[in-house]
N, C-alpha and C positions, 0 to 999 in steps of 0.2 A: 899241590894243583888239585887235588881232593875238595880241599876246601874251597877252592875258586869255581869248580863243577858245582858243589852243592850251593853255593851261594845264589851263581846265576840260577840254577833251577827253581829254588824259593822265591827268587824274584819275579820270573816267570808265572810260577803260581799266582803271586800276590798280585802282578799285573792282569792275569785272567780274571782273578776274582773282581778286582776295581772294574774292569770293562763288561763282568758279567751284571755287576750293580749300575751301573750307568745306565743299561740298556732297558733295565726292568725294574728300577727303582721307582716306586709310586704309580705304576702301570700295571693294570691287569693284562692276564698271559694271552695273548694271541688268539691261542686255541681255547682259550675256557668260554661257556658259553653263559650266555649272560640268564639271571634267574636261578629259584632256588633246586631243590631235586625234583620238585614236583613241577618245575618248568615255570612258575612263576614268575614274572617279569616283575622288576619295583622299579616305581616311577615316583621321583620328588618333582613335584609341582609347584613352584613359587607365584602364585597370584598378586597382581597388582593389588586389589581390595575389591569390594563390591559398590564401586561410586556411580553406576549408571545398570540401566536394564542390559546395555550391551556386555557388560562385564557379568552379570548375572547368567546372561546365554553361553558366554564362554567357557565360564565355568562349568556349568551345566553339561558344555558337549563335552570337556576334558575327563568328566566325573563319568559320564554315562559310557565313553569309550574304555577308559582304563580302570574298567570294574574288577572283581574277582570272576565274575562270570565269565569275562572275555581273557582270563588268565592272565593279570595283571593286581598289583598291589600299590595302591596311589597313596602316597605320601602328600597330603595338601596342607599349604600353609597360605593365609592369607595376610599378605604386609600391610595393609590399615594405608596405603598410601605412602609408605615410609622404604626409602631404599636401603636405611640398617637393618631394618626388619629382612629384607630378603637378602641380604648378605649374610644375616647370622643363619636365615632358613639352608642357603645352600652350603654353607661350614657344615651344619646339623646332616643334611642329605649324605654331605663326603663323609662324612664319619659313621653314617649307617651303611655305608657300603651299596648306596643304589644303582641301579644299572644304568639309568638314565636321569639329567634333569633336565627339566623344561621351566623355563624362565619367560615370564611377562613382565619386562622390566617398567618401573616407573618411568624414569628417565632413561636416556641414549648413552650417558656419561659415566664412567666410576666403577666400571667391572673388570677392569684389566687383573687386578690381583686376585680376587675370587674366582675370576675363570682361570685363570693361570691353575690355582691350586685344584682344579677340579678338572684340569687337562692333564697337571701332574700323575692324578690319582686314577687317570684313564675312565673318567666316566664322560661319555659324550653330553654333551649339552645343545637342545634345542631351544632357538628362542622364539618367541611367538607373540604376534603382535605388534610393540613396537621394537625399532630395531637397537641395537647395541654399538655405540661407537668405541673401538678398541684399537690400540696400537697392530697387535696381531689377530689375523681375521681367523687363524686356526683354532684361536681360544674357544669358539663355538662350532658345531658340527653343521648346522643349517639353519636357516630362520623359515617362518612360515608367517605370511600376514598378509596387507593390503598393502597397494601402491597409493600411499596416503596423499602425495604430491599429484598424482593422476585424477583421484576425487577430488581434490580441489581444483584442478584444471577444468575437467570435466563442468562440475558445478560451476563455477564462473563462465564458461563457454557457453551453458544453458542462459545465464543471466542474461549475458549480452545478446543471444539470438532472441530471447522473449523480450527483453526490452525493444529491440529493434521491432520483433514484430507487433508489439502493442504503439509502436510509434513515441517511444520514451528515449530519449538521447542520453548518452552515456554521462554529462555534466550533471544531469537532472536525476540520476541515481545517488543518494546520499546514503551512505550504507556503515552501519555499527557491525562491527566483527568481533563477537564474543570468543574468543580463543578458548582453546582446552589448557590442561597443565601445560604450562612453558617449559619446553626441552621434550615434552613427548614427541615420539615419532608423528603420530596423527594431527597434532599441533603445528608440526614445524612443518609437514607438506601441505595441510591445508590453508595455514598462514601463508605460504610460500605461492600456493595457488591463486590466492585474492590478492597477493601483492604485485603479483604479475599483471593481472587482467585490470587491476587499478591503473598503473602506466599505460597497459596498451590500450585502454578504452575512453582512460580520462574519466572514470568514476572519482567522487566524492566521498573519500574513506575519512568518515568523523572520529569514529573512536577506534581502538585495538585494546580490548582488555579482557583478562584470564576470566573465564567460569570455574575454569578447575574440573571441567565436565558432570558437574553438577545441579542438580534443579536449584536448588536454595541459591548457590552461588550466579548463576544465572540471572533468576531474579532480582537478585541483588545488583549487578553490573547492570540489567537493563533499566532499573529502576533508578538508578543513577547519570545514565546518559540522558534520560529522559528529561531530566532537569536541567539538562546543560545544552538540550539540542532542541529544538521544534519541528525540523526538518525533516526527521528520517525517515525513510520510506521502505530501507531495507534491511534487515538483519541477518544476518550470517553466522548463524550457532553452530560452532565445530563439533557438535553430536544432541541426540534426540534430548537428554535430559536438559541442557542448557536450553533448549528450545522450548520445552514447557516452562519452563521459569520466566524465558522472556515473554512468552504468549501470556502468564497470569501478571507480569508487571505490566503490559499493553493494555490489555484489557481494563486492568482496575485504573489506569490513566484515562481511559475512554477511548483508547484506539482503537479503530476496525483493523483485524487481521486480515490481511488476503492478498491475492495475487492482484486486483486492480490497484497501481499504484500510479496511474493516470489521475484517479480521482479519488485521491486520499487515503486508501487501504495501504498499511503497511505490511510488506510482503516479509515471512519468514522462512529460512529456508536451513535444511538440517543435513546431518549424516548421521548413520548406522542404520536406518531402517529397522527398527523395531516394530512389533507388532502395534506397539502405541503410538511409535511416529507415525506408522502408515494410516493409523486411524484417525488421526489429525490431520493427514491430508485428504483424506476421504472427507472430513468435517472442514476441509478448506481452511483450515487454521495454518498449516504448513503447505509452500505452495510447491516446493522440489525437496525430495529426501535422497540423498545420494547411500547407498548401501557402503556398509564396511560389514563384509561377512565374518561373524563371531565363533562358527562353527570350526574350530581349528582341531580337535580333538582327531578324527577320522584322518587328516594329513600326516599330522603327529605321528599316529600311530603305523602311516604307510610308510613313513620314514624310517621309524624304529625294526619293523619288519624285516627291510631293506638291509639295514643296518645288521640285523641277526643274523642274514642271509651272506654276510659278507660283502653286498653290492654299494656300488657308490651311489653318493645321491648327490640332488643339485642342492647347491651350496642357498640360494634364493627360490623361494615358493612362494608365487602371489596365487592369492584366491581369487574366483570369481565373484563379480560384484555388476548390481546393475544400479538404476538410476529411476525413480518413481518420481512423477508428478501428477498434480490436480487435475491435467487437460493436456489434450495434443497439440497445444500453441507449436511447441518445439516437439519434433519428431525423432531426432538424434543429434549426435553434436560430435566434432572431433574435439579429442584433448590429447595433450602432451604428457608422454610415460617417462618416467623417473629414469629407466632405461636408455632414451632416447628415442626419438618419431613420434609418430601421431597414431592414433585408434580411434575407431566409430564406435560410439558407444549410443544404442539406442533408448527411449525415452518408454517407462511403461507407465499406462495410466492407471491409478489406484481404485480399483472395484473391491467389493466386497466379496468376488472370490480370489483376487489376488490375495487378499488378507487371510481367507481362511487357508491357504494353502502355505503360509509361509508356518517355518521351523520355529521363528524364536521371534 
């Protein structure tokens, strides 16, 4: 009888040990405060790369926010446009036991395994800019970025309103879409906005090719399509750097860049609204530039502070964005949102004063 009682006691103790192990394995203690003894919070940030002016501004925002002066240790990794480099960086962050991981993903897919590793380690992951497509949304804590579909929708609504005001019919818009990196959230949203508008308004979409969000590739694509089509009058560039390359190619080919498409000019539209991009609007090289706000640092810090305080945070957090045009032909547009419904957006005419107040 004593042996049976002892056996039962040992089994019970083993069961409690297993239960305790299952509840705590790979997870930080719930009552453990993040950071070192001096209160410094360590953040690992995996950045896509430095392919554009927008990306440079995004990196600067993160570095300025998560500085030593602000109580942080930032471990920064430049992935050079390669997802495998980001996966390696995240695993290194886990090994270094960082307090938070911030990821600006190259593409949406392929993250389940490594984000599961971060979750098992008890490290919150905050996604910025492009979204991730994972089987379990609990693999990341929050996302900060733009409504890329809304960006594409409002840019195309502006084009429809502008063409109508100038007396240009939909069938007379001959468009080239220089897409971003295929599979990136910005590319998916902005391309979707264009595809829907083409169907709705009867536009002539001549070509869709990726410019990979770079100036060199944007120029290369524009040079190629100019050899195939002689009636292009709208170039829809999915970021500023592609627009810079497209403008160089158009100018070299003897085309006049501008918004007077009824009289032979080629309209260039862009996204990002960097300082250089808005200067091109002021110079009438870009007719419309739809903002993609890169200043994510403060919003990410706000999330981290809430998590440190034990507060809940919203899963999706969109940043505020504007639209900038060469003139006031179109004063506002109503565009579709990713979450459903529509929203009104005012158009800002670019001036020297507008540019001087820009943070990037």
